[in-house]
VEXDO-170701 format. One line per field, with one value per atom (N, C-alpha, C): residue number from 1; x, y, z. Coordinates in steps of 0.1 Angstrom, whole numbers, plus 5000, padded with zeros to 4 digits. Layout:
<recs>
n	[NUM,...] $
x	[X,...] $
y	[Y,...] $
z	[Z,...] $
</recs>
This chain:
<recs>
n	[1,1,1,2,2,2,3,3,3,4,4,4,5,5,5,6,6,6,7,7,7,8,8,8,9,9,9,10,10,10,11,11,11,12,12,12,13,13,13,14,14,14,15,15,15,16,16,16,17,17,17,18,18,18,19,19,19,20,20,20,21,21,21,22,22,22,23,23,23,24,24,24,25,25,25,26,26,26,27,27,27,28,28,28,29,29,29,30,30,30,31,31,31,32,32,32,33,33,33,34,34,34,35,35,35,36,36,36,37,37,37,38,38,38,39,39,39,40,40,40] $
x	[7156,7161,7149,7151,7139,7138,7127,7123,7134,7138,7147,7161,7166,7179,7177,7166,7163,7163,7156,7155,7169,7177,7191,7199,7198,7205,7201,7188,7182,7187,7187,7192,7206,7214,7229,7231,7223,7224,7221,7210,7206,7217,7223,7234,7246,7249,7261,7258,7246,7242,7243,7239,7239,7254,7263,7277,7283,7280,7285,7280,7268,7262,7270,7273,7280,7294,7301,7314,7314,7304,7302,7301,7292,7290,7303,7310,7323,7333,7333,7342,7338,7325,7320,7324,7322,7326,7341,7349,7363,7367,7360,7362,7358,7347,7343,7353,7358,7368,7381,7385,7397,7395,7384,7381,7381,7376,7376,7390,7398,7412,7420,7417,7424,7420,7408,7403,7408,7413,7417,7432] $
y	[3247,3249,3253,3264,3268,3260,3262,3254,3255,3268,3270,3263,3264,3257,3242,3237,3222,3219,3227,3225,3225,3234,3235,3223,3219,3207,3195,3193,3182,3182,3194,3195,3191,3196,3193,3177,3171,3157,3149,3154,3147,3149,3161,3163,3154,3153,3145,3130,3126,3112,3109,3119,3118,3117,3125,3125,3111,3106,3093,3082,3083,3073,3074,3086,3087,3081,3084,3079,3063,3058,3043,3037,3044,3039,3040,3051,3052,3041,3038,3027,3014,3011,2998,2997,3008,3008,3005,3011,3009,2994,2988,2974,2965,2969,2961,2962,2974,2976,2968,2968,2961,2946,2941,2927,2923,2932,2929,2929,2938,2938,2926,2921,2910,2897,2896,2884,2883,2894,2893,2889] $
z	[1369,1355,1347,1339,1330,1318,1311,1299,1288,1286,1275,1277,1289,1292,1290,1294,1293,1278,1270,1256,1249,1253,1248,1251,1263,1267,1259,1258,1250,1236,1229,1216,1215,1224,1224,1226,1234,1237,1224,1217,1204,1194,1193,1184,1187,1200,1204,1200,1202,1199,1184,1176,1162,1157,1164,1160,1164,1176,1180,1170,1166,1157,1144,1139,1126,1128,1139,1141,1141,1148,1148,1134,1126,1113,1105,1106,1099,1103,1116,1121,1115,1115,1109,1094,1087,1073,1071,1079,1079,1081,1091,1095,1083,1076,1065,1054,1051,1041,1044,1057,1061,1059,1063,1061,1046,1038,1024,1018,1023,1018,1023,1035,1041,1033,1028,1022,1008,1002,0988,0987] $
</recs>
């Protein structure tokens, strides 16, 4: 595998991880909001 292809794969992996992290954060915020609603 050449350097360029490896670089592309690596960038894609980083992008995917960032997306997953964003989704996790959104989910956490939702759970916090739900907990706040349930407690009122």
